[in-house]
C-alpha positions in Angstrom: -62.8 -8.4 -23.0 -62.7 -5.6 -20.1 -62.8 -2.4 -22.3 -61.9 -0.4 -18.5 -61.0 3.2 -18.3 -60.4 5.5 -15.4 -61.7 8.8 -14.4 -59.2 10.3 -11.3 -59.8 13.0 -8.2 -63.3 11.7 -7.9 -65.7 12.9 -5.1 -64.5 14.1 -1.8 -61.9 11.4 -1.2 -60.3 12.4 -4.6 -60.2 8.5 -5.6 -59.2 7.0 -8.8 -62.1 4.8 -10.2 -61.8 1.7 -12.7 -65.2 1.6 -14.9 -66.9 0.5 -18.3 -69.5 1.8 -20.6 -71.7 -0.8 -22.3 -74.6 0.4 -24.9 -75.3 3.5 -26.3 -74.1 6.7 -24.7 -77.7 8.6 -25.7 -79.6 6.1 -23.5 -80.7 6.3 -20.4 -77.4 6.0 -18.0 -77.6 3.0 -15.1 -74.5 2.9 -12.6 -74.3 -0.8 -11.7 -73.1 -1.0 -8.1 -71.4 -3.9 -7.0 -71.4 -5.8 -3.6 -68.7 -6.3 -0.8 -65.3 -7.8 -2.0 -66.5 -8.0 -5.5 -65.1 -6.1 -8.6 -67.1 -4.9 -11.6 -66.8 -7.9 -13.1 -69.0 -9.6 -10.9 -71.8 -8.2 -12.9 -71.5 -11.0 -16.0 -70.9 -9.6 -19.3 -74.0 -11.2 -20.5 -76.2 -9.4 -18.1 -74.9 -6.1 -18.9 -75.4 -6.7 -22.6 -78.8 -7.9 -22.6 -79.5 -4.0 -20.3 -78.1 -2.5 -23.1 -79.5 -4.4 -25.9 -82.5 -3.1 -23.9 -81.8 0.5 -24.4 -79.6 1.1 -20.9 -76.2 3.1 -20.6 -74.9 0.6 -18.7 -71.8 1.8 -16.7 -70.2 -1.1 -14.3 -67.3 0.3 -11.9 -65.3 -0.8 -9.6 -65.9 0.5 -5.7 -63.3 2.0 -3.4 -61.3 -1.3 -2.3 -62.1 -3.0 -5.3 -60.7 -3.8 -8.5 -58.5 -1.2 -9.7 -59.7 1.5 -8.1 -58.0 3.3 -5.2 -57.4 1.0 -2.2 -57.4 2.4 1.2 -54.4 0.2 2.3 -52.9 2.6 4.5 -56.1 2.6 6.6 -55.9 0.9 10.1 -57.1 -2.8 10.2 -60.8 -2.6 11.3 -61.5 -4.0 14.8 -64.5 -6.1 14.2 -65.2 -7.0 18.3 -64.9 -3.3 18.6 -67.3 -2.6 15.2 -69.9 -5.0 16.5 -69.9 -2.8 20.3 -70.4 0.0 18.0 -66.8 1.4 18.3 -66.0 2.8 15.1 -62.3 3.9 15.6 -61.1 1.7 12.8 -63.8 1.9 10.5 -61.8 4.2 7.7 -65.0 5.4 5.8 -68.9 4.4 5.7 -71.3 3.7 2.7 -72.1 7.6 2.7 -68.0 8.3 1.6 -68.7 5.1 -0.9 -72.1 7.1 -2.4 -70.1 10.1 -2.6 -67.5 8.5 -4.6 -70.5 7.0 -7.0 -72.1 10.5 -7.3 -68.6 11.9 -8.3 -67.8 9.2 -10.9 -71.6 10.2 -12.2 -70.4 13.7 -12.2 -67.2 13.2 -14.0 -69.1 11.4 -16.6 -71.5 14.2 -17.2 -74.8 12.4 -15.7 -76.9 15.0 -14.1 -79.2 12.6 -13.3 -78.8 8.7 -12.9 -80.4 5.6 -12.1 -78.7 3.2 -9.9 -78.6 -0.4 -10.0 -76.9 -2.1 -7.0 -76.4 -5.8 -5.7 -75.9 -6.8 -2.2 -73.9 -3.8 -0.4 -74.3 -1.8 -3.9 -77.9 -2.3 -2.8 -76.9 -0.3 0.2 -74.8 2.2 -1.5 -77.3 3.0 -4.0 -80.2 3.4 -1.2 -77.8 5.9 0.5 -77.2 7.7 -2.7 -81.3 8.0 -3.0 -81.5 9.2 0.5 -78.4 11.6 0.2 -78.7 12.9 -3.3 -82.3 12.4 -4.1 -82.4 15.3 -6.7 -79.4 13.3 -8.7 -81.5 9.9 -8.9 -84.1 9.1 -11.5 -85.1 5.7 -10.3 -83.8 3.0 -8.0 -83.1 -0.7 -8.3 -82.0 -2.7 -5.3 -80.9 -6.4 -5.6 -80.3 -9.1 -3.1 -79.8 -6.0 -0.5 -81.0 -5.1 2.7 -82.1 -1.9 4.6 -79.4 -2.3 7.6 -82.0 -3.1 10.1 -80.3 -6.2 12.3 -83.5 -8.2 12.3 -83.8 -8.4 8.9 -81.6 -9.6 6.1 -78.9 -11.7 7.6 -76.5 -13.9 6.5 -76.6 -17.7 7.1 -73.5 -17.9 9.2 -73.0 -21.3 9.6 -72.7 -21.7 5.5 -70.1 -18.7 6.2 -68.4 -20.2 8.8 -67.7 -23.5 6.8 -65.6 -21.6 4.1 -62.8 -20.4 5.9 -60.8 -17.5 5.4 -59.8 -16.6 1.7 -56.1 -17.0 0.7 -54.7 -14.3 -0.9 -51.4 -15.8 -0.3 -51.9 -18.3 -3.1 -53.7 -17.5 -6.5 -54.5 -21.2 -6.7 -55.9 -21.5 -3.1 -57.8 -18.1 -3.7 -60.0 -19.7 -6.7 -60.0 -22.7 -5.1 -61.9 -20.7 -2.3 -63.7 -18.5 -4.4 -64.9 -21.1 -6.4 -66.4 -23.0 -3.2 -67.6 -19.8 -1.6 -69.6 -18.5 -5.2 -71.1 -22.5 -5.1 -72.3 -22.2 -1.4 -73.8 -19.0 -1.6 -74.8 -19.1 -5.2 -78.7 -20.0 -6.6 -79.3 -23.7 -5.7 -82.0 -23.5 -8.3 -79.7 -24.0 -10.7 -76.6 -26.0 -12.2 -73.2 -24.4 -11.0 -70.5 -23.8 -13.8 -67.4 -24.4 -12.0 -65.0 -23.6 -15.0 -67.0 -20.3 -15.4 -66.7 -19.4 -11.4 -62.8 -20.5 -12.0 -62.1 -18.4 -14.5 -64.1 -15.5 -13.1 -62.1 -16.0 -9.9 -58.6 -16.2 -11.8 -59.6 -12.7 -13.1 -60.8 -11.3 -10.0 -57.3 -12.1 -8.6 -55.4 -11.1 -11.5 -57.1 -7.3 -11.0 -56.7 -7.4 -7.2 -55.9 -9.4 -4.3 -56.0 -6.9 -1.5 -56.3 -9.4 1.9 -58.3 -6.2 3.8 -60.6 -5.1 1.4 -63.3 -6.8 2.1 -63.2 -5.9 5.8 -62.9 -2.6 5.2 -66.4 -2.2 3.1 -68.2 -4.8 5.3 -67.0 -2.1 8.3 -68.3 0.3 6.3 -72.0 -1.5 6.1 -71.9 -1.9 9.8 -71.0 1.6 10.7 -73.9 2.9 8.4 -76.7 1.3 10.0 -80.2 1.2 9.7 -81.7 3.1 6.7 -85.7 2.2 7.3 -86.9 5.5 8.3 -85.2 7.4 5.2 -86.0 4.5 2.9 -89.9 5.6 3.8 -89.1 9.1 2.9 -88.4 8.5 -0.8 -90.3 9.7 -3.6 -88.3 8.3 -6.2 -89.5 4.9 -8.3 -88.2 1.7 -6.6 -87.6 -1.6 -8.0 -86.6 -4.6 -5.7 -85.3 -7.7 -7.0 -84.4 -11.1 -4.4 -83.3 -14.2 -4.5 -85.9 -17.0 -2.3 -82.5 -19.3 -1.8 -80.1 -16.0 -0.7 -78.0 -17.5 2.8 -75.8 -14.4 2.1 -78.7 -11.7 2.7 -81.8 -13.2 3.7 -85.3 -12.8 1.6 -86.3 -10.6 4.5 -83.7 -8.1 3.9 -85.5 -7.2 0.2 -89.3 -7.7 2.0 -88.4 -4.9 4.0 -86.9 -2.6 1.6 -89.6 -3.2 -0.6 -92.1 -2.6 2.3 -90.0 0.8 3.3 -89.8 2.3 -0.2 -93.2 4.0 -0.6 -95.0 2.3 -4.0 -91.5 0.0 -4.4 -92.2 -3.2 -6.7 -90.9 -6.4 -5.6 -89.9 -9.3 -7.6 -88.7 -12.8 -6.0 -87.2 -15.4 -8.0 -87.4 -18.8 -7.0 -84.1 -20.9 -7.1 -81.7 -17.4 -6.4 -79.3 -17.5 -4.4 -76.6 -14.5 -3.8 -75.6 -14.4 -7.6 -77.5 -13.2 -10.8 -77.8 -16.9 -12.5 -77.6 -17.1 -16.0 -81.4 -18.5 -16.5 -82.6 -15.3 -14.8 -81.0 -12.8 -16.9 -83.8 -11.7 -19.9 -86.2 -11.5 -16.9 -84.0 -9.5 -14.2 -83.0 -7.1 -17.5 -86.2 -6.8 -18.8 -87.8 -5.7 -15.5 -84.5 -3.4 -14.9 -84.8 -2.0 -18.0 -88.5 -1.6 -18.4 -88.2 -0.1 -14.7 -85.6 2.6 -16.2 -87.5 3.7 -19.4 -90.6 4.0 -17.9 -88.9 7.0 -15.4 -86.7 8.0 -18.1 
């Protein structure tokens, strides 16, 4: 059962953040940052427990516009044709704002320095934190993410277009769409657990189903642009994990991230798509915990 807590007036935006702590408080703290349209529950319980059992104090949380953290519902609807053309008048915030939220959470929880573990857009936020707040970051782990350069890490738009638009007006239709999305973008090398996906989708709906939140987050990603040059100046230990079969963020994004960050370590997982497949939880948490403990 999710043991969520709340902190208020976080960061420059003074938002509320919902979070959960897993493990022993005396262990090195790692903030787990999830991707666009995803809540902290998208970090699987078993994954988090394994990481905690390996000596990490895990804090997973809802980004702004996700789950039970503050939603920017009064912001303008992003004009995506304009955003793609480089006009950002309808974009309410950037990855830098989301990075400030995360640092605000760390400060509120009493952490002067932290380890960052980010997946997908969460990896982009983690990279942004490392660039803008290097003195606060002990180590960086970027999972199934990219640098922001338009030539790498692109999605397979044929798959995305086939999914259609999510349904936010009907719980059962949303769950059906979410399960189809998870299956299409998941890991073809492993069996898909439809019942578990439906349960997770139902919990996601029950916690939050803001129809424009994902659009606002996606617009923030586009507005924030390419981080390659800044990543090349990082001096902290970095670990990059990516699935070879990722259709949402092509493996080129992970390779480019590892190439950009000096001395970064890259691990590629066969048969893994844009998710965290259970058969890899032990190996992935071994890598992440080992990386964090080495640089504690």
